[in-house]
RODO-2510 file (C-alpha; in nm, 4 decimals, decimal comma):
residues 257
     n   res          X          Y          Z
     1     m     0,0000     0,0000     0,0000
     2     a     0,1392     0,3397    -0,0996
     3     i     0,2290     0,5764     0,1828
     4     e     0,0534     0,9110     0,1639
     5     p     0,2890     1,2131     0,1427
     6     i     0,3295     1,4248     0,4530
     7     r     0,0861     1,7170     0,4602
     8     t     0,3246     2,0088     0,5059
     9     v     0,2749     2,3789     0,5787
    10     v     0,5546     2,6321     0,5220
    11     v     0,5445     2,9280     0,7612
    12     d     0,7768     3,2185     0,6759
    13     d     0,7138     3,5930     0,6595
    14     e     0,9783     3,6424     0,3881
    15     k     0,8277     3,5465     0,0515
    16     f     1,1586     3,4896    -0,1291
    17     s     1,2812     3,2622     0,1487
    18     a     0,9508     3,0723     0,1551
    19     e     0,9602     3,0191    -0,2209
    20     a     1,3109     2,8752    -0,1933
    21     t     1,1993     2,6427     0,0858
    22     i     0,8944     2,5255    -0,1090
    23     a     1,1034     2,4639    -0,4216
    24     m     1,3399     2,2476    -0,2176
    25     l     1,0554     2,0562    -0,0515
    26     k     0,8951     1,9817    -0,3886
    27     k     1,1995     1,7729    -0,4784
    28     f     1,0764     1,5132    -0,2304
    29     p     0,7759     1,2967    -0,3262
    30     e     0,7318     1,2225     0,0442
    31     i     0,6178     1,5831     0,0971
    32     d     0,2918     1,7504    -0,0043
    33     v     0,3110     2,1266     0,0519
    34     i    -0,0554     2,2035     0,1207
    35     s    -0,0189     2,5660     0,2253
    36     y     0,2130     2,8628     0,2608
    37     i     0,1352     3,1074     0,5425
    38     d     0,3312     3,4267     0,6012
    39     n     0,2239     3,5139     0,9559
    40     s     0,1735     3,3280     1,2812
    41     p    -0,1803     3,4502     1,3726
    42     e    -0,3165     3,3130     1,0452
    43     l    -0,1423     2,9809     1,1022
    44     m    -0,2846     2,9428     1,4525
    45     s    -0,6355     3,0184     1,3309
    46     k    -0,6145     2,7807     1,0334
    47     i    -0,4526     2,4767     1,1944
    48     p    -0,7819     2,2961     1,2678
    49     e    -0,8866     2,3048     0,9015
    50     l    -0,5468     2,2359     0,7478
    51     n    -0,5054     1,8878     0,8966
    52     a    -0,1308     1,9422     0,8720
    53     e     0,1222     1,6819     0,9776
    54     l     0,4420     1,8847     0,9461
    55     l     0,5309     2,2533     0,9858
    56     v     0,8441     2,3984     0,8270
    57     l     0,8633     2,6947     1,0576
    58     d     1,0673     3,0149     1,0464
    59     i     1,1622     3,1604     1,3857
    60     e     1,1888     3,5350     1,3311
    61     m     0,8403     3,6556     1,2391
    62     p     0,6229     3,9545     1,3344
    63     y     0,3413     3,9239     1,5923
    64     n     0,4580     3,5894     1,7347
    65     d     0,7967     3,4309     1,6773
    66     g     0,8315     3,0702     1,5716
    67     m     0,8943     2,9511     1,9256
    68     n     0,5629     3,0914     2,0467
    69     v     0,3940     2,9180     1,7537
    70     a     0,5716     2,5912     1,8366
    71     s     0,4593     2,6184     2,1997
    72     f     0,0969     2,6656     2,0900
    73     v     0,1119     2,3779     1,8402
    74     k     0,2754     2,1303     2,0790
    75     k     0,0162     2,2021     2,3493
    76     k    -0,2901     2,1811     2,1249
    77     y    -0,1766     1,9521     1,8421
    78     p     0,1161     1,7433     1,9752
    79     n     0,1158     1,5048     1,6779
    80     i     0,2115     1,7823     1,4363
    81     e     0,5873     1,7644     1,3818
    82     i     0,8051     2,0729     1,3379
    83     i     1,1178     2,1480     1,1373
    84     f     1,2625     2,4836     1,2373
    85     c     1,4168     2,6643     0,9419
    86     t     1,6027     2,9872     1,0143
    87     g     1,8981     3,1986     0,9158
    88     h     2,0395     3,2010     1,2694
    89     a     2,1913     2,8934     1,4340
    90     y     2,2017     3,0512     1,7799
    91     f     1,8290     2,9791     1,8273
    92     a     1,8972     2,6042     1,8325
    93     a     1,9390     2,5491     2,2069
    94     d     1,6020     2,7105     2,2867
    95     c     1,4285     2,5077     2,0141
    96     y     1,5138     2,1773     2,1818
    97     d     1,2319     2,2366     2,4314
    98     f     0,9802     2,1705     2,1516
    99     e     1,1354     1,8399     2,0408
   100     p     1,1536     1,9380     1,6718
   101     v     1,2250     1,6904     1,3966
   102     d     1,5224     1,9075     1,3045
   103     f     1,6714     2,2562     1,3111
   104     i     1,7973     2,3665     0,9690
   105     t     1,9780     2,6893     0,8900
   106     k     1,9270     2,8778     0,5656
   107     p     2,0216     2,8383     0,2883
   108     i     1,8826     2,4885     0,3118
   109     n     2,1199     2,2018     0,2485
   110     e     1,9404     1,9315     0,0473
   111     p     2,1049     1,6260     0,2135
   112     r     2,0278     1,7745     0,5544
   113     l     1,6658     1,8329     0,4524
   114     r     1,6439     1,4747     0,3268
   115     r     1,7518     1,3431     0,6666
   116     a     1,4960     1,5673     0,8369
   117     i     1,2180     1,4398     0,6127
   118     e     1,3186     1,0786     0,6769
   119     r     1,3097     1,1494     1,0502
   120     a     0,9663     1,3099     1,0150
   121     q     0,8403     1,0024     0,8309
   122     r     0,9568     0,7760     1,1118
   123     k     0,7948     0,9923     1,3783
   124     l     0,4655     1,0233     1,1896
   125     r     0,4357     0,6644     1,0734
   126     n     0,2337     0,5440     1,3701
   127     t     0,0647     0,8651     1,4849
   128     i    -0,3105     0,9184     1,4797
   129     k    -0,4986     1,2061     1,3163
   130     n    -0,4205     1,5462     1,4618
   131     i    -0,7030     1,6600     1,6887
   132     p    -0,6852     1,8981     1,9860
   133     v    -0,5372     1,7525     2,3038
   134     d    -0,8545     1,8117     2,5026
   135     k    -1,0475     1,5815     2,2666
   136     k    -0,8316     1,2715     2,3069
   137     p    -0,6519     1,0857     2,5869
   138     e    -0,3333     1,2664     2,6829
   139     n    -0,0195     1,0728     2,5904
   140     k     0,2784     1,3037     2,5909
   141     s     0,5432     1,0515     2,6933
   142     k     0,7386     0,8337     2,4540
   143     k     0,7751     0,4957     2,6157
   144     i     0,9632     0,1843     2,5136
   145     g     0,9799    -0,1651     2,6578
   146     i     1,3201    -0,2890     2,7767
   147     n     1,4059    -0,6466     2,8678
   148     a     1,6037    -0,5850     3,1876
   149     e     1,7773    -0,7981     3,4511
   150     d     1,4888    -0,7639     3,6944
   151     g     1,2111    -0,8064     3,4381
   152     y     1,0456    -0,6310     3,1471
   153     q     1,0536    -0,2537     3,2118
   154     i     0,8626     0,0334     3,0489
   155     i     1,0677     0,3549     3,0442
   156     d     1,0196     0,7050     2,9083
   157     v     1,2667     0,7724     2,6270
   158     d     1,3058     1,1343     2,7394
   159     s     1,4344     1,0165     3,0784
   160     i     1,7397     0,8451     2,9249
   161     l     2,0637     1,0344     2,9878
   162     y     2,2950     0,7878     2,8134
   163     i     2,3608     0,4161     2,7723
   164     e     2,6924     0,2593     2,8690
   165     k     2,8548    -0,0813     2,8363
   166     k     3,0640    -0,1806     3,1392
   167     g     3,2232    -0,5178     3,1113
   168     r     2,9486    -0,7533     2,9977
   169     k     2,6615    -0,5407     3,1242
   170     i     2,4657    -0,2640     2,9500
   171     y     2,3474     0,0185     3,1780
   172     i     2,0665     0,2557     3,0819
   173     n     2,1224     0,5685     3,2917
   174     t     1,8082     0,7717     3,3531
   175     k     1,7227     1,0942     3,5349
   176     g     1,6943     1,0592     3,9121
   177     k     1,6683     0,6811     3,9071
   178     k     1,8869     0,3759     3,9530
   179     s     2,0537     0,2600     3,6310
   180     l     1,8620    -0,0090     3,4458
   181     v     2,0627    -0,3158     3,3410
   182     s     1,9476    -0,4195     2,9953
   183     r     1,9448    -0,7684     2,8505
   184     y     1,9739    -0,6150     2,5037
   185     n     2,3179    -0,5467     2,3593
   186     l     2,4202    -0,1999     2,2386
   187     t     2,3465    -0,2791     1,8748
   188     q     1,9921    -0,3870     1,9617
   189     l     1,9375    -0,0759     2,1755
   190     e     2,0769     0,1432     1,8975
   191     e     1,8134    -0,0006     1,6620
   192     i     1,5311     0,0363     1,9187
   193     l     1,6225     0,4000     1,9874
   194     q     1,7023     0,5025     1,6301
   195     p     1,3549     0,6606     1,5725
   196     h     1,4132     0,8748     1,8830
   197     d     1,7346     1,0345     1,7511
   198     f     2,0000     0,8617     1,9606
   199     f     2,3627     0,8409     1,8475
   200     r     2,6225     0,5626     1,8927
   201     c     2,9155     0,7887     1,9807
   202     h     3,1553     0,5165     2,0949
   203     q     3,1723     0,1389     2,0933
   204     s     3,0519     0,1494     2,4562
   205     f     2,8137     0,4482     2,4593
   206     i     2,4845     0,5714     2,3089
   207     v     2,3614     0,9274     2,3754
   208     p     2,0425     1,1236     2,2924
   209     m     2,1182     1,3925     2,0347
   210     k     1,8915     1,6516     2,1952
   211     k     2,0779     1,6284     2,5281
   212     i     2,4203     1,7099     2,3811
   213     r     2,5487     2,0437     2,5097
   214     y     2,8779     2,0455     2,3167
   215     v     3,1689     1,8338     2,1945
   216     k     3,5027     1,8832     2,3640
   217     n     3,8567     1,8317     2,2352
   218     n     4,0951     1,6689     2,4834
   219     q     4,4735     1,6213     2,4853
   220     f     4,5592     1,8613     2,2046
   221     g     4,2714     1,7448     1,9863
   222     k     4,3727     1,3784     1,9882
   223     t     4,0655     1,2619     2,1806
   224     y     3,7072     1,3873     2,2101
   225     s     3,4226     1,3738     2,4575
   226     i     3,0569     1,4770     2,4770
   227     i     2,9131     1,7030     2,7461
   228     l     2,5434     1,6410     2,8119
   229     r     2,2796     1,8842     2,9347
   230     e     2,1463     1,6817     3,2280
   231     s     2,4486     1,4851     3,3457
   232     y     2,7864     1,5689     3,4987
   233     d     2,9433     1,2704     3,3244
   234     e     3,1817     1,3213     3,0320
   235     i     3,1026     1,0723     2,7543
   236     p     3,3863     0,9559     2,5261
   237     l     3,3499     1,0159     2,1518
   238     s     3,5362     0,7905     1,9089
   239     r     3,7664     0,9708     1,6667
   240     s     3,5942     0,7848     1,3832
   241     k     3,2607     0,9369     1,4935
   242     h     3,3818     1,2946     1,5366
   243     a     3,3217     1,4092     1,1793
   244     e     2,9761     1,2482     1,1702
   245     i     2,8500     1,3997     1,4938
   246     k     2,9990     1,7389     1,4089
   247     e     2,8189     1,7376     1,0741
   248     r     2,4888     1,6422     1,2396
   249     l     2,5209     1,9045     1,5118
   250     s     2,6827     2,1965     1,3321
   251     e     2,3523     2,3433     1,2147
   252     y     2,2017     2,3043     1,5627
   253     g     2,4316     2,5729     1,7028
   254     i     2,6085     2,3225     1,9277
   255     k     2,9346     2,4550     2,0708
   256     f     3,2696     2,2912     1,9882
   257     v     3,5657     2,3812     2,2136
***
């Protein structure tokens, strides 16, 4: 059965920029650009009738900026995914609060947009129709089942700080709780968590992309480590992974020191 293209709305107050974005999106058969809106009040009033699945959202707009729009959308229509598209990378850290599919700086890079669209497809594949939150059971958490040492555990993906292999055991470190010992190996966990944007940064570690604060050079640039937002631990980064993670994070405004 053919998969329907993603119903996409482009929101940008600059017409030239919007036209460039739409032209790029039309290269992808997975995307159906159903509307272009140049101001946030109109978007917020039209969302119920648009039945949109994805917003490609500028940040700097009159009346309400893109972050205010994202806050409104995520509260009322949490199944609508968002790709932030802006000329300024320094907005990236604040955008993480809205769990966007991606944060892309202008001019848009086609391979980067392709990855964002693929990520949007994965996130939307099993979602239900977008209706206001107050008209359906609330389900904001993203939970997965883990086969652990002490039994089958259900955990919230957003609570995971990082995953570490120590000896023969795999530890899932979560916020404010005892580490969970998984019966899955790292490769299996990497596959389970792939739709949630986790990254295998080292042969013994997996980290959530959205919790990365910055990547640090150690010992005159010969080794690297990752500093996370919600943990005091310093996570090693393999030299072979440095170029890949830097490429994935560079347009998110993540700091490299």
